[in-house]
Backbone of each chain as ProteinMPNN parsed JSONL, in Angstrom:
{"seq_chain_A": "MSDMKAEPRACDEAITLAFSVLGKRWNGMILGVLGSGSASFVGLRKAVRGISDTVLSERLSGLAEAGLVRRVVAEGPPVSVTYELTAAGADIVPAIQALAAWATRNLQPLP", "coords_chain_A": {"N_chain_A": [[99.234, 163.373, 63.561], [98.398, 160.874, 64.166], [97.975, 157.237, 63.505], [94.899, 158.041, 60.784], [91.887, 155.625, 60.799], [89.563, 153.638, 59.307], [86.462, 153.08, 60.821], [86.492, 150.591, 62.914], [88.812, 152.358, 64.961], [91.867, 153.168, 67.012], [92.114, 155.118, 70.648], [94.296, 158.199, 69.977], [97.078, 157.773, 71.203], [98.07, 159.325, 72.177], [96.417, 160.835, 73.465], [95.969, 158.989, 75.351], [98.139, 158.219, 76.987], [97.866, 162.244, 77.831], [95.242, 161.952, 78.835], [95.154, 160.472, 81.132], [96.286, 161.245, 82.565], [94.902, 163.709, 83.418], [92.079, 163.07, 82.99], [91.841, 162.279, 85.488], [89.528, 163.771, 87.545], [90.331, 166.585, 88.676], [92.93, 167.101, 89.1], [94.002, 168.533, 86.881], [92.74, 170.942, 87.586], [94.016, 171.701, 90.293], [97.07, 171.509, 88.283], [96.251, 173.716, 87.672], [96.178, 175.796, 88.099], [98.881, 175.711, 89.919], [100.598, 176.28, 88.033], [99.767, 179.093, 88.445], [101.343, 179.902, 90.292], [103.085, 178.821, 93.241], [101.954, 177.202, 95.737], [100.768, 176.646, 98.711], [99.526, 172.867, 101.183], [97.284, 173.903, 102.205], [96.656, 176.201, 101.108], [96.174, 175.537, 98.333], [93.873, 173.833, 98.508], [92.146, 175.428, 99.039], [91.966, 176.856, 96.816], [91.422, 174.944, 95.149], [88.384, 174.35, 94.933], [86.289, 172.097, 96.894], [87.863, 169.754, 96.357], [89.012, 167.395, 98.733], [91.34, 167.193, 102.104], [92.222, 164.451, 101.965], [91.721, 163.292, 98.571], [93.499, 165.692, 97.654], [96.014, 165.291, 98.405], [96.582, 162.374, 98.052], [96.362, 162.911, 94.491], [97.923, 164.692, 94.77], [100.981, 163.279, 95.056], [100.199, 160.939, 93.233], [100.916, 163.132, 91.345], [102.785, 163.927, 91.356], [104.944, 161.705, 91.533], [104.397, 161.18, 88.874], [105.767, 163.473, 87.638], [105.519, 165.914, 87.76], [104.666, 167.379, 88.953], [106.111, 168.724, 92.74], [107.591, 169.273, 95.827], [107.988, 171.822, 98.526], [110.304, 172.079, 100.503], [111.309, 173.802, 102.458], [113.78, 174.515, 105.255], [112.962, 175.661, 108.011], [113.009, 178.217, 111.585], [109.81, 179.072, 110.679], [108.797, 176.327, 109.398], [108.145, 175.422, 106.366], [105.937, 174.222, 104.159], [105.464, 174.141, 100.614], [104.444, 173.674, 96.941], [105.292, 172.403, 93.818], [104.997, 172.441, 89.919], [107.321, 171.996, 88.453], [109.319, 171.4, 85.502], [108.004, 169.824, 83.794], [106.131, 170.007, 84.11], [105.108, 172.924, 83.844], [104.925, 173.363, 81.891], [102.877, 172.785, 80.355], [101.252, 174.4, 80.765], [99.965, 176.385, 79.226], [98.591, 174.926, 77.04], [95.857, 173.659, 79.785], [95.891, 176.722, 79.312], [94.477, 177.198, 76.45], [92.856, 175.009, 76.426], [90.771, 176.17, 78.725], [90.793, 178.548, 77.568], [89.096, 177.663, 74.406], [86.651, 177.014, 76.391], [86.09, 178.916, 77.708], [84.855, 180.141, 75.211], [82.787, 178.218, 74.446], [81.267, 177.111, 76.474], [78.988, 176.661, 78.747], [79.284, 178.843, 81.256], [79.077, 177.75, 84.959], [76.462, 177.015, 87.864]], "CA_chain_A": [[100.044, 162.259, 64.963], [98.66, 159.015, 63.94], [97.091, 156.376, 62.46], [93.049, 157.941, 61.284], [91.394, 154.642, 59.795], [87.843, 153.711, 58.874], [86.384, 152.513, 62.615], [87.073, 150.838, 64.943], [89.77, 153.366, 65.57], [91.56, 153.479, 69.344], [92.529, 156.585, 70.337], [95.304, 158.276, 69.335], [98.359, 157.193, 72.249], [99.618, 160.641, 73.056], [95.554, 161.461, 73.988], [95.315, 159.108, 75.965], [98.648, 159.805, 78.15], [97.747, 163.356, 78.497], [93.771, 161.868, 80.596], [95.575, 158.631, 82.247], [96.602, 162.326, 84.336], [93.88, 165.312, 83.094], [91.261, 162.535, 83.232], [91.809, 162.567, 86.89], [89.066, 164.122, 88.843], [90.632, 167.94, 90.616], [94.03, 167.662, 88.116], [93.54, 169.332, 86.03], [92.598, 172.457, 88.705], [95.839, 171.649, 90.486], [97.773, 172.017, 88.098], [96.704, 175.159, 86.85], [95.904, 176.86, 89.824], [100.278, 175.671, 90.931], [100.576, 177.129, 87.196], [100.301, 180.303, 88.737], [102.763, 180.303, 91.291], [103.209, 177.712, 93.71], [100.621, 176.489, 96.775], [100.742, 174.989, 100.078], [98.387, 172.301, 100.865], [96.08, 174.266, 102.558], [96.629, 177.308, 99.536], [95.801, 174.566, 97.443], [92.873, 173.141, 98.616], [90.927, 176.608, 98.692], [91.559, 177.027, 95.256], [90.171, 174.039, 93.933], [87.232, 173.931, 95.864], [84.662, 170.568, 97.115], [88.348, 168.341, 96.577], [89.176, 167.139, 100.74], [92.066, 166.703, 102.529], [93.065, 163.448, 101.453], [91.757, 163.93, 97.997], [93.876, 166.883, 97.209], [97.233, 164.088, 99.181], [96.983, 161.543, 96.637], [96.4, 164.022, 93.384], [99.16, 165.501, 94.553], [102.092, 162.418, 95.375], [100.494, 160.463, 91.639], [101.347, 163.758, 90.492], [104.338, 164.148, 92.133], [105.038, 160.034, 91.415], [104.389, 161.202, 87.362], [107.043, 163.921, 87.225], [105.259, 166.828, 86.74], [104.827, 168.663, 91.045], [107.222, 169.044, 93.354], [106.982, 169.467, 97.045], [109.452, 171.99, 97.99], [110.488, 171.312, 101.634], [111.612, 175.305, 102.853], [113.427, 174.511, 106.792], [112.223, 177.045, 108.413], [111.996, 177.938, 111.679], [109.288, 177.927, 110.22], [109.717, 174.926, 108.445], [107.076, 176.026, 105.522], [106.15, 173.067, 102.46], [104.981, 173.946, 99.242], [104.639, 172.265, 96.488], [105.148, 173.327, 92.834], [105.946, 172.17, 88.456], [108.256, 171.072, 87.595], [109.397, 171.826, 84.359], [106.783, 168.517, 84.043], [104.938, 170.242, 84.822], [105.212, 174.325, 83.581], [105.219, 172.788, 80.047], [101.446, 171.668, 80.203], [100.431, 175.84, 80.752], [99.109, 177.162, 77.333], [96.941, 174.032, 76.022], [95.38, 173.917, 79.9], [95.017, 177.914, 78.777], [94.215, 176.835, 75.304], [90.957, 173.996, 77.411], [90.35, 177.216, 79.349], [89.553, 179.397, 76.775], [87.926, 177.019, 74.852], [85.312, 175.927, 77.884], [85.034, 180.582, 78.057], [84.467, 180.438, 74.025], [81.206, 177.414, 73.78], [80.853, 176.131, 77.654], [77.241, 177.247, 79.884], [79.074, 179.049, 83.177], [78.327, 176.374, 86.223], [76.106, 177.349, 87.511]], "C_chain_A": [[99.293, 161.136, 65.389], [98.076, 158.471, 63.552], [95.358, 157.27, 62.105], [92.911, 156.822, 59.999], [89.912, 154.733, 59.706], [88.033, 152.819, 60.491], [86.119, 150.892, 62.521], [88.258, 151.507, 64.256], [90.804, 153.13, 66.727], [92.122, 154.348, 68.759], [93.823, 156.628, 70.689], [96.307, 157.958, 70.842], [98.577, 158.491, 73.419], [98.092, 160.602, 73.567], [95.452, 160.491, 74.757], [96.38, 158.541, 76.926], [98.035, 160.405, 78.521], [96.226, 162.754, 79.428], [94.157, 160.775, 81.262], [95.979, 159.88, 83.191], [95.337, 162.975, 84.363], [92.542, 164.387, 83.347], [90.671, 162.241, 84.503], [91.045, 163.701, 86.944], [90.01, 165.342, 89.013], [92.406, 167.994, 90.038], [94.124, 168.201, 88.185], [93.682, 171.325, 86.537], [93.71, 172.622, 89.697], [97.253, 171.677, 89.859], [97.295, 172.8, 86.834], [96.193, 176.004, 87.474], [97.677, 176.12, 90.001], [100.367, 176.532, 89.014], [100.283, 178.315, 87.129], [100.672, 180.646, 89.754], [102.29, 178.604, 92.379], [102.392, 177.772, 95.402], [101.457, 176.951, 98.132], [99.607, 174.495, 99.905], [97.249, 172.854, 101.103], [95.85, 175.453, 101.492], [95.832, 175.911, 98.4], [93.823, 173.559, 97.292], [92.143, 174.8, 98.937], [90.425, 176.682, 97.555], [90.723, 176.214, 93.821], [89.158, 172.997, 94.807], [86.294, 172.92, 95.359], [86.941, 169.798, 97.017], [89.039, 168.522, 98.684], [89.741, 166.407, 100.726], [92.468, 164.995, 101.46], [93.33, 163.117, 99.911], [93.286, 164.054, 96.991], [95.783, 165.842, 97.338], [97.318, 163.133, 97.491], [96.378, 162.218, 95.225], [97.695, 163.877, 93.27], [100.635, 164.619, 94.854], [101.383, 161.63, 93.274], [100.089, 162.192, 90.699], [103.004, 164.771, 90.315], [105.39, 162.965, 91.313], [105.463, 160.763, 88.861], [105.593, 162.785, 86.884], [106.285, 165.176, 86.814], [104.447, 168.157, 88.492], [105.079, 168.258, 91.803], [107.188, 169.436, 94.617], [108.017, 169.998, 97.235], [108.906, 172.422, 99.756], [111.434, 172.68, 102.189], [112.416, 175.432, 104.987], [113.39, 176.22, 107.201], [113.116, 178.044, 109.807], [111.272, 179.199, 111.041], [108.848, 177.653, 108.854], [107.69, 175.09, 107.13], [107.22, 174.76, 104.453], [106.189, 173.684, 100.984], [104.684, 172.713, 97.819], [104.645, 173.681, 94.45], [105.408, 172.614, 91.394], [106.278, 172.155, 89.272], [108.27, 171.658, 86.546], [108.618, 171.023, 83.353], [106.585, 169.579, 82.734], [104.376, 171.908, 84.23], [104.725, 174.497, 81.813], [103.507, 172.39, 79.379], [100.699, 172.907, 80.352], [98.921, 176.032, 79.606], [98.854, 176.022, 77.293], [96.304, 173.658, 77.743], [94.904, 175.637, 79.449], [94.872, 178.285, 77.769], [92.524, 176.446, 75.831], [90.617, 175.646, 78.083], [89.411, 178.252, 78.016], [88.411, 179.207, 75.416], [86.241, 176.998, 76.209], [84.31, 177.635, 77.474], [84.287, 180.487, 76.804], [82.775, 179.804, 73.77], [80.852, 176.073, 75.54], [79.321, 176.888, 78.184], [78.848, 177.462, 81.182], [79.094, 178.3, 83.635], [77.834, 177.747, 86.897], [76.318, 178.016, 89.608]], "O_chain_A": [[99.357, 160.541, 66.465], [97.202, 159.092, 62.946], [94.553, 157.208, 63.035], [93.389, 156.859, 58.865], [89.215, 155.71, 59.981], [88.973, 152.263, 61.061], [85.292, 150.375, 61.77], [88.609, 151.212, 63.114], [90.13, 152.752, 67.685], [92.498, 154.62, 67.619], [94.48, 155.804, 71.324], [95.479, 158.061, 71.746], [98.937, 158.646, 74.586], [98.285, 160.118, 74.682], [94.458, 160.81, 75.41], [95.815, 158.216, 77.971], [97.333, 160.017, 79.455], [96.114, 163.094, 80.606], [93.364, 160.172, 81.986], [96.033, 159.709, 84.409], [94.644, 162.801, 85.366], [91.734, 165.015, 84.031], [89.483, 162.012, 84.729], [91.561, 164.727, 86.502], [90.825, 164.947, 89.847], [93.127, 168.867, 90.522], [94.362, 168.859, 89.197], [94.275, 172.328, 86.139], [94.252, 173.718, 89.842], [98.307, 171.807, 90.481], [97.609, 172.73, 85.645], [95.772, 177.07, 87.027], [97.322, 175.735, 91.115], [100.034, 177.713, 89.117], [100.39, 178.892, 86.047], [100.358, 181.743, 90.216], [101.473, 177.703, 92.185], [102.57, 178.814, 96.033], [102.553, 177.485, 98.301], [98.739, 174.905, 99.135], [96.235, 172.544, 100.479], [94.704, 175.558, 101.056], [94.692, 175.954, 97.939], [93.094, 173.027, 96.455], [90.958, 174.471, 98.968], [89.267, 176.643, 97.141], [90.131, 176.376, 92.754], [89.088, 171.816, 95.148], [85.741, 172.743, 94.274], [87.161, 169.254, 98.099], [89.32, 169.45, 99.441], [89.633, 165.337, 100.127], [92.959, 164.884, 100.337], [94.453, 162.771, 99.545], [93.884, 163.316, 96.208], [96.562, 165.824, 96.385], [97.866, 163.261, 96.396], [95.471, 161.424, 94.972], [98.431, 163.365, 92.426], [101.593, 165.391, 94.894], [102.063, 161.843, 92.27], [99.296, 162.366, 89.774], [103.709, 165.575, 89.706], [106.377, 163.274, 90.646], [106.392, 160.678, 88.058], [106.073, 162.892, 85.756], [106.351, 165.537, 85.639], [103.983, 169.282, 88.681], [104.487, 167.21, 92.062], [106.411, 170.391, 94.593], [109.049, 169.551, 96.735], [107.825, 172.831, 100.178], [112.597, 172.302, 102.332], [111.872, 176.126, 105.846], [113.68, 177.346, 106.796], [113.995, 178.745, 109.306], [111.904, 180.239, 110.855], [108.637, 178.257, 107.802], [106.513, 174.832, 107.38], [108.292, 174.364, 103.997], [107.224, 173.538, 100.335], [104.711, 171.483, 97.761], [104.305, 174.817, 94.122], [106.378, 171.889, 91.612], [105.955, 172.234, 90.457], [107.386, 172.491, 86.346], [108.532, 171.416, 82.19], [106.72, 169.815, 81.533], [103.154, 172.051, 84.206], [104.379, 175.359, 81.006], [103.157, 171.895, 78.308], [99.493, 172.797, 80.133], [97.714, 175.883, 79.416], [98.956, 176.006, 78.52], [95.706, 172.664, 77.331], [93.709, 175.862, 79.26], [94.993, 179.494, 77.573], [91.481, 177.094, 75.747], [89.87, 176.187, 77.268], [88.249, 178.519, 77.709], [87.421, 179.901, 75.183], [85.02, 176.965, 76.359], [83.132, 177.857, 77.196], [83.079, 180.686, 76.931], [81.843, 180.398, 73.229], [80.458, 174.912, 75.652], [78.874, 177.824, 77.522], [79.348, 176.521, 81.798], [79.162, 177.398, 82.8], [78.255, 178.898, 86.785], [75.725, 179.022, 89.999]]}, "seq_chain_B": "MSDMKAEPRACDEAITLAFSVLGKRWNGMILGVLGSGSASFVGLRKAVRGISDTVLSERLSGLAEAGLVRRVVAEGPPVSVTYELTAAGADIVPAIQALAAWATRNLQPLP", "coords_chain_B": {"N_chain_B": [[94.0, 185.757, 81.927], [92.892, 185.169, 84.44], [92.512, 186.564, 87.487], [95.515, 187.177, 89.079], [96.697, 185.997, 92.484], [97.546, 186.282, 95.87], [97.739, 183.118, 97.366], [95.549, 182.141, 99.24], [94.358, 181.187, 96.503], [91.441, 181.547, 94.011], [90.534, 179.155, 91.806], [91.041, 179.532, 88.334], [87.863, 180.27, 86.348], [87.53, 179.38, 84.168], [89.27, 177.879, 83.601], [88.534, 175.338, 85.583], [85.744, 174.688, 84.273], [86.51, 173.224, 81.964], [87.631, 171.641, 82.956], [85.434, 170.609, 83.6], [84.286, 169.314, 82.631], [86.189, 168.358, 81.602], [87.506, 166.611, 83.306], [86.001, 164.19, 84.17], [86.223, 161.032, 84.114], [87.359, 159.601, 80.256], [86.446, 161.602, 78.748], [88.033, 163.485, 77.209], [89.219, 161.462, 76.098], [86.796, 160.516, 74.36], [86.272, 162.818, 73.268], [89.034, 163.659, 71.664], [88.445, 160.621, 70.668], [86.166, 161.606, 67.994], [87.388, 163.885, 67.0], [89.05, 162.951, 65.016], [86.849, 161.791, 63.401], [84.066, 160.871, 62.325], [82.008, 158.483, 64.451], [80.292, 155.092, 64.779], [78.48, 154.333, 68.131], [79.758, 151.832, 68.678], [81.949, 151.358, 67.436], [83.061, 154.083, 68.704], [83.367, 152.295, 71.253], [85.404, 151.086, 70.658], [87.532, 152.181, 70.444], [87.951, 153.396, 72.301], [89.364, 151.73, 74.319], [87.997, 149.983, 78.011], [86.263, 151.374, 77.977], [82.867, 150.912, 79.787], [79.879, 150.139, 78.152], [77.996, 150.687, 79.615], [79.1, 153.104, 79.982], [79.802, 154.681, 78.299], [77.271, 155.832, 76.771], [76.388, 156.808, 79.283], [78.28, 159.252, 79.455], [78.755, 160.414, 76.976], [75.5, 160.858, 76.354], [76.075, 162.856, 77.849], [77.663, 164.741, 76.884], [76.393, 165.786, 75.029], [74.63, 166.602, 76.371], [75.965, 168.989, 77.258], [77.048, 170.622, 74.172], [79.065, 169.328, 72.712], [78.847, 167.018, 71.141], [76.941, 164.965, 68.911], [73.566, 163.31, 67.919], [73.329, 161.472, 65.74], [71.305, 160.545, 62.763], [70.846, 157.983, 60.45], [67.946, 157.982, 58.541], [67.056, 154.329, 57.465], [66.572, 151.577, 54.876], [69.944, 149.527, 55.947], [69.137, 151.62, 59.243], [71.338, 153.943, 60.078], [72.94, 154.777, 63.653], [75.288, 157.497, 63.982], [77.685, 159.431, 66.172], [78.794, 162.501, 66.364], [81.551, 165.297, 66.712], [79.763, 168.216, 67.433], [80.394, 171.543, 66.258], [80.722, 173.355, 68.059], [82.398, 171.376, 70.067], [84.141, 170.507, 67.405], [85.534, 172.648, 68.564], [87.505, 171.975, 70.582], [89.554, 170.631, 68.938], [92.456, 171.361, 68.42], [93.537, 171.987, 71.238], [93.461, 169.494, 72.196], [95.062, 168.335, 70.715], [97.669, 170.09, 71.459], [97.474, 169.171, 74.117], [97.8, 165.953, 74.279], [100.618, 166.243, 72.566], [101.873, 167.507, 74.338], [101.857, 165.667, 76.506], [103.55, 163.685, 75.939], [106.083, 164.257, 74.978], [106.032, 164.61, 77.578], [105.057, 163.27, 80.155], [105.818, 159.377, 81.153], [105.452, 156.312, 78.456], [102.496, 154.347, 79.089], [101.887, 151.686, 80.513]], "CA_chain_B": [[92.523, 185.528, 81.245], [92.565, 185.706, 85.665], [92.878, 187.187, 88.419], [97.096, 185.947, 90.063], [96.972, 187.103, 93.323], [98.624, 185.708, 96.388], [97.104, 182.356, 97.926], [94.36, 181.797, 99.099], [92.942, 182.207, 95.557], [90.672, 180.287, 93.252], [91.385, 178.677, 90.563], [90.264, 180.997, 86.825], [86.96, 180.324, 86.524], [87.444, 179.084, 82.571], [89.615, 176.163, 83.713], [87.447, 175.589, 85.809], [85.252, 175.142, 83.592], [87.116, 172.622, 80.824], [87.757, 170.572, 83.661], [83.943, 170.438, 84.463], [83.947, 168.399, 80.869], [87.207, 167.114, 80.942], [88.034, 165.693, 84.528], [85.145, 163.111, 83.571], [86.776, 160.336, 82.948], [86.972, 159.612, 79.127], [85.774, 162.438, 77.767], [89.042, 163.489, 76.604], [88.708, 160.748, 75.174], [85.594, 160.626, 73.332], [86.973, 163.347, 72.603], [89.639, 162.904, 70.607], [88.537, 159.67, 68.764], [85.665, 162.778, 67.111], [88.258, 164.782, 66.479], [89.257, 162.436, 63.407], [86.402, 161.889, 62.42], [82.285, 160.877, 63.181], [82.317, 157.076, 65.051], [79.312, 154.865, 66.169], [78.344, 153.224, 69.6], [80.036, 150.642, 69.447], [83.058, 151.964, 67.676], [83.504, 154.834, 70.078], [83.244, 151.1, 73.297], [86.435, 149.464, 71.118], [88.27, 152.948, 70.275], [88.354, 154.486, 73.965], [89.313, 150.982, 75.389], [87.99, 149.912, 78.791], [84.687, 151.775, 78.843], [82.496, 150.914, 78.962], [78.678, 150.552, 76.866], [77.129, 152.096, 79.828], [79.759, 154.284, 80.646], [80.261, 155.081, 77.345], [76.106, 156.12, 77.062], [76.485, 157.84, 79.689], [78.787, 159.848, 78.804], [77.375, 159.891, 75.212], [74.216, 161.566, 77.176], [76.352, 164.723, 79.002], [78.516, 165.519, 75.937], [75.91, 166.145, 73.654], [73.865, 167.675, 76.84], [77.014, 170.454, 76.749], [76.564, 170.824, 72.823], [79.348, 168.877, 72.157], [78.576, 166.031, 70.182], [75.29, 165.294, 68.557], [73.534, 161.501, 67.641], [73.577, 161.494, 64.085], [70.196, 158.719, 62.581], [70.19, 158.046, 59.124], [67.678, 156.834, 57.813], [67.68, 153.783, 56.667], [67.592, 150.386, 56.165], [69.739, 149.569, 57.707], [69.403, 152.192, 60.002], [72.343, 154.374, 60.808], [73.167, 155.764, 64.413], [76.991, 158.079, 64.22], [77.871, 160.253, 66.888], [80.115, 163.393, 65.954], [81.314, 167.17, 67.131], [79.543, 169.925, 66.89], [80.705, 173.768, 66.244], [81.636, 173.611, 69.573], [82.935, 170.162, 69.889], [85.663, 170.825, 66.754], [86.815, 173.576, 68.67], [88.495, 171.422, 71.31], [90.448, 169.633, 68.76], [94.221, 171.602, 68.587], [93.513, 171.955, 72.764], [93.884, 168.161, 73.134], [95.67, 168.31, 69.461], [98.654, 170.683, 72.608], [98.076, 168.331, 75.819], [98.791, 164.782, 73.624], [102.285, 166.188, 71.782], [102.604, 167.762, 76.158], [101.667, 163.892, 76.944], [104.903, 162.263, 74.621], [106.587, 165.129, 75.437], [106.569, 165.17, 79.746], [105.08, 161.161, 80.267], [106.205, 158.225, 80.487], [104.528, 155.852, 78.005], [101.636, 153.99, 79.304], [102.552, 150.92, 79.753]], "C_chain_B": [[92.121, 186.084, 82.872], [92.965, 186.61, 86.561], [93.996, 186.25, 89.233], [96.746, 187.348, 91.482], [97.718, 186.097, 95.243], [97.532, 184.54, 96.861], [96.702, 182.597, 98.903], [94.082, 180.955, 97.613], [92.57, 180.763, 94.962], [91.081, 180.009, 91.841], [90.858, 179.028, 89.676], [88.817, 179.571, 86.851], [86.755, 178.926, 84.86], [88.125, 177.812, 83.153], [88.958, 175.53, 84.575], [86.24, 174.264, 85.411], [85.34, 174.223, 82.453], [87.073, 171.864, 81.492], [86.522, 169.89, 84.312], [83.04, 169.533, 83.445], [84.978, 167.521, 81.463], [88.222, 165.859, 82.106], [86.607, 164.78, 84.325], [86.445, 162.023, 83.37], [86.881, 159.801, 81.884], [86.336, 160.216, 77.661], [86.627, 162.858, 76.951], [89.461, 163.039, 75.376], [88.209, 161.081, 74.142], [85.628, 161.717, 71.854], [87.302, 164.249, 71.065], [89.402, 161.887, 69.193], [87.608, 160.409, 67.934], [86.021, 163.503, 66.815], [88.683, 164.775, 65.665], [88.035, 161.601, 62.946], [84.412, 161.233, 63.006], [81.885, 158.79, 63.686], [80.988, 156.59, 65.546], [79.595, 153.833, 67.562], [79.936, 152.035, 69.645], [81.927, 150.65, 68.696], [84.079, 152.543, 68.11], [84.24, 153.661, 71.027], [84.87, 150.968, 72.361], [87.779, 150.887, 70.852], [88.846, 153.312, 71.275], [88.182, 152.885, 74.5], [88.933, 150.968, 76.984], [87.303, 150.452, 78.492], [84.172, 150.952, 78.619], [80.821, 151.061, 78.994], [77.671, 151.101, 78.561], [77.03, 153.286, 80.63], [79.654, 155.464, 79.798], [79.021, 156.223, 77.257], [75.587, 157.255, 77.933], [77.384, 158.915, 79.704], [78.911, 160.766, 77.76], [76.326, 161.747, 75.075], [75.653, 163.485, 77.433], [77.51, 165.282, 78.084], [77.661, 166.456, 74.637], [74.244, 166.903, 74.836], [75.063, 168.866, 76.935], [77.577, 170.73, 75.565], [78.01, 170.579, 72.689], [79.359, 168.159, 71.62], [77.073, 165.847, 70.272], [75.322, 163.815, 67.771], [73.274, 162.096, 66.224], [72.337, 160.094, 63.42], [70.193, 159.693, 61.051], [69.206, 157.386, 59.002], [67.478, 155.548, 56.915], [67.613, 153.45, 55.704], [68.472, 150.767, 55.61], [70.417, 150.805, 58.168], [70.767, 152.574, 60.771], [72.907, 155.237, 61.898], [74.919, 156.64, 64.336], [76.44, 159.218, 65.274], [79.281, 161.769, 66.874], [80.096, 164.831, 67.115], [80.478, 167.76, 66.369], [80.544, 170.904, 66.809], [82.076, 173.396, 67.036], [82.502, 172.903, 70.567], [84.598, 169.594, 69.28], [86.263, 171.771, 67.573], [87.756, 173.617, 69.961], [89.334, 170.914, 71.289], [92.468, 170.066, 69.586], [94.385, 171.893, 70.09], [93.987, 170.519, 73.231], [94.992, 167.503, 72.134], [97.139, 168.785, 70.856], [99.042, 169.683, 73.556], [98.041, 166.989, 75.034], [99.714, 165.576, 73.344], [102.907, 166.962, 73.748], [102.303, 166.482, 76.627], [103.07, 163.659, 76.309], [106.305, 162.659, 75.262], [107.448, 164.619, 77.459], [106.411, 163.472, 80.189], [106.065, 160.103, 79.729], [104.988, 156.953, 79.507], [104.548, 154.963, 79.111], [102.318, 151.789, 79.942], [101.467, 149.41, 79.157]], "O_chain_B": [[91.358, 187.042, 83.0], [93.828, 187.44, 86.275], [93.797, 185.176, 89.8], [96.632, 188.572, 91.555], [98.489, 185.15, 95.094], [96.364, 184.919, 96.778], [97.363, 183.303, 99.664], [93.467, 179.904, 97.791], [92.956, 179.608, 95.141], [91.806, 180.603, 91.044], [89.659, 178.96, 89.947], [88.862, 178.402, 87.236], [86.016, 177.95, 84.733], [87.498, 176.752, 83.154], [88.579, 174.591, 83.874], [85.981, 173.251, 86.06], [84.323, 174.234, 81.76], [86.438, 170.912, 81.039], [86.481, 169.008, 85.17], [81.858, 169.191, 83.388], [84.835, 166.337, 81.769], [89.025, 164.939, 81.948], [85.953, 165.75, 84.709], [87.412, 162.197, 82.627], [86.256, 158.776, 82.158], [86.004, 159.872, 76.526], [86.279, 162.748, 75.775], [89.824, 163.524, 74.305], [88.701, 161.695, 73.196], [85.375, 161.718, 70.649], [86.733, 164.872, 70.169], [89.657, 161.904, 67.988], [87.892, 160.132, 66.769], [85.275, 164.253, 66.186], [88.981, 165.807, 65.064], [88.237, 160.723, 62.107], [83.909, 161.373, 64.12], [81.463, 158.06, 62.789], [80.406, 157.201, 66.443], [80.456, 153.009, 67.87], [80.763, 151.706, 70.496], [82.892, 150.124, 69.25], [85.271, 152.234, 68.139], [85.359, 153.84, 71.509], [85.788, 150.742, 73.15], [88.943, 150.56, 71.08], [90.051, 153.56, 71.334], [87.119, 152.59, 75.045], [89.47, 151.916, 77.558], [86.855, 149.462, 79.071], [84.419, 150.152, 77.716], [80.343, 151.935, 79.716], [76.72, 151.873, 78.452], [76.243, 153.975, 81.28], [79.505, 156.649, 80.097], [79.322, 157.383, 77.538], [74.821, 158.185, 77.683], [76.767, 159.811, 80.281], [79.211, 161.945, 77.95], [76.317, 162.811, 74.455], [75.726, 164.677, 77.135], [78.232, 166.191, 78.493], [78.005, 167.288, 73.798], [73.229, 167.444, 74.399], [74.616, 169.893, 76.423], [78.732, 171.141, 75.672], [78.571, 171.659, 72.505], [80.412, 168.352, 71.012], [76.252, 166.239, 71.101], [76.277, 163.243, 67.246], [73.039, 163.272, 65.945], [72.548, 158.899, 63.625], [69.921, 160.822, 60.643], [69.274, 156.187, 59.272], [67.705, 155.645, 55.709], [68.18, 154.177, 54.888], [68.494, 151.784, 54.917], [71.557, 151.18, 57.892], [71.265, 151.94, 61.701], [73.372, 156.323, 61.553], [75.767, 155.925, 64.87], [75.329, 159.746, 65.318], [80.41, 161.763, 67.363], [79.25, 165.252, 67.903], [80.376, 167.863, 65.147], [81.562, 170.828, 67.496], [83.295, 173.247, 66.939], [83.123, 173.384, 71.515], [85.538, 168.964, 69.764], [87.484, 171.885, 67.464], [88.45, 174.541, 70.387], [90.048, 170.542, 72.22], [93.214, 169.603, 70.449], [95.572, 172.096, 70.344], [94.654, 170.284, 74.239], [95.671, 166.519, 72.424], [97.691, 167.768, 71.277], [100.171, 169.307, 73.871], [99.094, 166.682, 75.595], [99.904, 166.004, 74.483], [104.05, 166.884, 74.197], [102.921, 166.426, 77.69], [103.43, 162.88, 77.191], [107.206, 161.995, 75.774], [108.504, 164.454, 78.069], [107.313, 162.679, 80.459], [106.717, 159.919, 78.701], [103.834, 156.796, 79.905], [105.481, 154.652, 79.851], [103.165, 151.057, 79.429], [101.95, 148.56, 78.409]]}, "name": "protein", "num_of_chains": 2, "seq": "MSDMKAEPRACDEAITLAFSVLGKRWNGMILGVLGSGSASFVGLRKAVRGISDTVLSERLSGLAEAGLVRRVVAEGPPVSVTYELTAAGADIVPAIQALAAWATRNLQPLPMSDMKAEPRACDEAITLAFSVLGKRWNGMILGVLGSGSASFVGLRKAVRGISDTVLSERLSGLAEAGLVRRVVAEGPPVSVTYELTAAGADIVPAIQALAAWATRNLQPLP"}
């Protein structure tokens, strides 16, 4: 996947690219939650414990801009707005499940 | 892997656990770099472009505390200090490669 040279070697570009999204706090959790189905803003905020409205809003915009999340407005009444993964977003779900399995195998449970 | 309920549902605990490590900026890249071999502090700093000495040092301590990275001191002279993945750290490499492949398929290259 990359040239492996004696150090100094640069971090693989694809890994850098992946963590340009996932290295931002909350993004992995947001994608993980949406991986099991669409959710409203309030539903997401409750599912991603500890995130604020402002940060969730900012993260959803960033993920939409990256083409991973889509905002869906269903004309009402009542109007409903939900967020869901695009095909590109859904494509990450198996890798997130692999990370989750790794965490279960190797990390101490959170307090 | 989790109970899937109608919203509000909580983010899967294992996903939350995984991103307690990977949602900290740089950690994924550090693990990715060490996934292709041990490295010195300076080698890591060069490979993880943009990280500062202070933050790299802080991240390495955190990753060591989580049991993912090990500091190896070879008595000299000259003394050499390198960082490498533990078995728990190495266990994440396939998932990071899956993320990298996902990024290549779905994200715009970084500028």
